[in-house]
C-alpha positions as CSV (number, residue, x, y, z in Angstrom):
1,X,-2.6,11.6,-9.1
2,X,-3.1,7.8,-9.0
3,X,0.0,5.7,-8.9
4,X,-0.7,2.2,-10.5
5,X,2.0,-0.4,-9.8
6,X,2.4,-2.7,-12.7
7,X,4.2,-6.0,-12.1
8,X,4.4,-9.6,-13.3
9,X,6.8,-12.5,-13.3
10,X,9.3,-13.0,-16.2
11,X,7.7,-13.9,-19.5
12,X,4.2,-12.7,-18.6
13,X,4.1,-9.8,-21.1
14,X,4.7,-6.9,-18.7
15,X,6.7,-4.8,-21.2
16,X,4.1,-5.2,-23.9
17,X,1.4,-4.3,-21.4
18,X,3.4,-1.3,-20.2
19,X,3.5,0.0,-23.8
20,X,-0.3,-0.4,-23.9
21,X,-0.7,2.1,-21.0
22,X,1.7,4.5,-22.8
23,X,-0.4,4.2,-25.9
24,X,-3.3,5.4,-23.8
25,X,-1.4,8.5,-22.9
26,X,-0.4,7.4,-19.4
27,X,3.2,8.1,-18.4
28,X,5.1,4.9,-17.4
29,X,8.1,4.8,-15.2
30,X,10.1,1.8,-16.3
31,X,12.4,0.8,-13.4
32,X,14.4,-1.6,-15.7
33,X,15.1,1.2,-18.1
34,X,16.2,3.4,-15.2
35,X,18.6,0.7,-14.1
36,X,19.9,0.3,-17.7
37,X,20.7,4.1,-17.7
38,X,22.4,3.8,-14.3
39,X,24.6,0.9,-15.7
40,X,25.4,2.7,-19.0
41,X,28.6,4.8,-19.7
42,X,28.5,7.7,-17.3
43,X,25.7,6.1,-15.2
44,X,25.7,6.8,-11.5
45,X,25.9,3.1,-10.6
46,X,29.0,2.3,-12.6
47,X,31.7,3.3,-10.1
48,X,30.0,2.0,-6.9
49,X,29.0,-1.3,-8.5
50,X,32.6,-1.8,-9.9
51,X,34.0,-1.0,-6.4
52,X,31.7,-3.7,-4.9
53,X,32.1,-6.2,-7.7
54,X,35.5,-5.7,-9.4
55,X,35.7,-6.7,-13.0
56,X,32.0,-6.1,-13.9
57,X,32.7,-2.9,-15.9
58,X,33.7,-3.2,-19.6
59,X,34.4,-0.1,-21.7
60,X,33.0,2.2,-19.0
61,X,29.6,0.4,-18.6
62,X,28.4,-2.4,-16.4
63,X,28.4,-5.7,-18.3
64,X,25.1,-7.2,-17.2
65,X,26.3,-10.8,-18.0
66,X,29.4,-10.4,-15.7
67,X,27.3,-8.7,-13.0
68,X,24.7,-11.5,-13.2
69,X,27.5,-14.1,-12.8
70,X,28.7,-12.2,-9.7
71,X,25.3,-12.1,-8.0
72,X,22.9,-14.8,-9.2
73,X,22.5,-17.5,-6.5
74,X,24.3,-15.4,-3.9
75,X,21.7,-13.6,-1.7
76,X,24.3,-11.6,0.1
77,X,25.8,-10.3,-3.1
78,X,22.4,-9.5,-4.4
79,X,21.6,-7.6,-1.3
80,X,24.8,-5.6,-1.6
81,X,23.9,-4.7,-5.2
82,X,20.4,-3.7,-4.3
83,X,21.7,-1.4,-1.5
84,X,23.7,0.5,-4.2
85,X,21.1,0.5,-7.0
86,X,17.7,1.0,-5.2
87,X,18.5,4.5,-3.7
88,X,19.7,5.7,-7.1
89,X,16.5,4.4,-8.8
90,X,14.4,6.0,-6.0
91,X,15.9,9.4,-6.7
92,X,15.3,9.1,-10.4
93,X,11.7,8.0,-9.8
94,X,10.9,11.1,-7.6
95,X,11.9,13.3,-10.5
96,X,9.6,11.4,-12.9
97,X,6.6,11.8,-10.4
98,X,7.2,15.5,-10.2
99,X,7.4,16.0,-14.0
100,X,4.2,13.9,-14.5
101,X,2.3,15.9,-11.9
102,X,3.5,19.2,-13.3
103,X,2.2,18.1,-16.7
104,X,-1.2,17.5,-15.2
105,X,-1.4,13.7,-15.5
106,X,-4.1,12.0,-13.4
107,X,-2.6,8.5,-13.5
108,X,0.9,7.2,-13.8
109,X,2.2,3.7,-14.0
110,X,5.1,2.4,-12.1
111,X,6.5,-0.6,-14.0
112,X,8.4,-2.7,-11.4
113,X,9.2,-6.4,-12.0
114,X,9.8,-7.1,-8.3
115,X,7.1,-4.8,-6.9
116,X,5.9,-7.2,-4.1
117,X,9.3,-8.7,-3.5
118,X,10.8,-5.2,-2.7
119,X,7.8,-3.9,-0.8
120,X,7.1,-1.4,-3.5
121,X,3.4,-2.1,-3.4
122,X,3.3,0.0,-0.2
123,X,4.1,3.1,-2.3
124,X,1.4,2.8,-4.9
125,X,-2.4,3.2,-4.8
126,X,-3.3,0.1,-6.8
127,X,-1.5,-2.9,-8.3
128,X,-2.1,-4.5,-11.7
129,X,-0.5,-7.9,-12.2
130,X,0.3,-9.1,-15.7
131,X,-0.2,-12.9,-15.9
132,X,-0.4,-15.8,-18.4
133,X,-0.7,-19.6,-18.1
134,X,2.5,-21.3,-16.9
135,X,3.0,-23.1,-20.3
136,X,2.8,-19.7,-22.1
137,X,5.2,-18.1,-19.7
138,X,7.7,-21.0,-20.1
139,X,7.5,-21.0,-23.9
140,X,8.1,-17.2,-24.0
141,X,11.1,-17.3,-21.5
142,X,12.9,-20.2,-23.0
143,X,12.7,-18.6,-26.5
144,X,14.8,-15.7,-25.2
145,X,18.5,-15.7,-26.3
146,X,20.9,-17.0,-23.7
147,X,18.1,-18.4,-21.6
148,X,18.1,-22.0,-20.3
149,X,16.2,-24.0,-17.7
150,X,18.7,-23.3,-14.9
151,X,18.5,-19.5,-15.5
152,X,14.8,-19.6,-15.7
153,X,14.6,-21.5,-12.4
154,X,17.0,-19.1,-10.7
155,X,14.9,-16.1,-11.8
156,X,11.6,-17.7,-10.7
157,X,13.1,-18.5,-7.3
158,X,13.6,-14.7,-6.7
159,X,10.0,-13.9,-7.8
160,X,6.9,-14.3,-5.8
161,X,4.7,-17.1,-7.3
162,X,2.3,-15.8,-9.9
163,X,-0.7,-17.2,-8.0
164,X,0.3,-15.1,-4.9
165,X,0.7,-12.0,-7.0
166,X,-2.7,-12.5,-8.6
167,X,-4.2,-13.0,-5.1
168,X,-2.8,-9.7,-3.9
169,X,-3.5,-7.6,-7.0
170,X,-6.3,-5.1,-7.5
171,X,-6.4,-5.9,-11.2
172,X,-5.2,-8.8,-13.3
173,X,-4.2,-8.4,-17.0
174,X,-4.3,-11.8,-18.7
175,X,-1.9,-11.7,-21.7
176,X,-2.5,-15.4,-22.5
177,X,-5.6,-14.5,-24.5
178,X,-4.1,-12.2,-27.1
179,X,-3.1,-8.5,-27.5
180,X,-6.6,-7.2,-28.1
181,X,-8.0,-8.8,-25.0
182,X,-5.1,-7.3,-22.9
183,X,-5.6,-3.9,-24.5
184,X,-9.3,-4.0,-23.5
185,X,-8.3,-4.8,-19.9
186,X,-5.9,-1.9,-19.8
187,X,-8.6,0.5,-21.0
188,X,-11.0,-0.9,-18.5
189,X,-8.5,-0.4,-15.6
190,X,-8.0,3.2,-16.6
191,X,-11.8,3.8,-16.8
192,X,-12.2,2.3,-13.3
193,X,-9.3,4.2,-11.8
194,X,-10.7,7.5,-13.2
195,X,-14.2,6.7,-11.9
196,X,-12.9,6.2,-8.3
197,X,-10.2,8.9,-8.3
């Protein structure tokens, strides 16, 4: 089973691209969705994160705005959070791999925003980077609710520059040229992976 890492900086269209792989019948492990589940009511991260950052839990779930305020711009706090969350996500991911293999899938996609930053690229066979021109990225991100220049800059500071991701990638999916173009690139990647598997 080929594990394809899918990554890309904020606003590059990774979620949309991820859905394109799913539409082709490829199981996608969404690490952000896994974290959302861990942060929700009854999620395994709620108690340990509240213990580490008192006041971030509201109505039994982690309030992402409060958590963000507690960790953004503080590398030590971020490290403490990652030390709690990453092992929980890792356990969840292993279960996903086992289920996909049992179902007979030949390719799975691991959708991880900070794949290179966390060393996750060492645990996949190939990497596809979702990219778009900087002006397209900026326009998409600043159109999001609650986003401003300072938040955008703080997020970008945590992410490897797009040019570096592109240089390290096995495949680049350009979302700046429209959905149909990106869909064609996704199909091409799957064809190439299956030909070399």
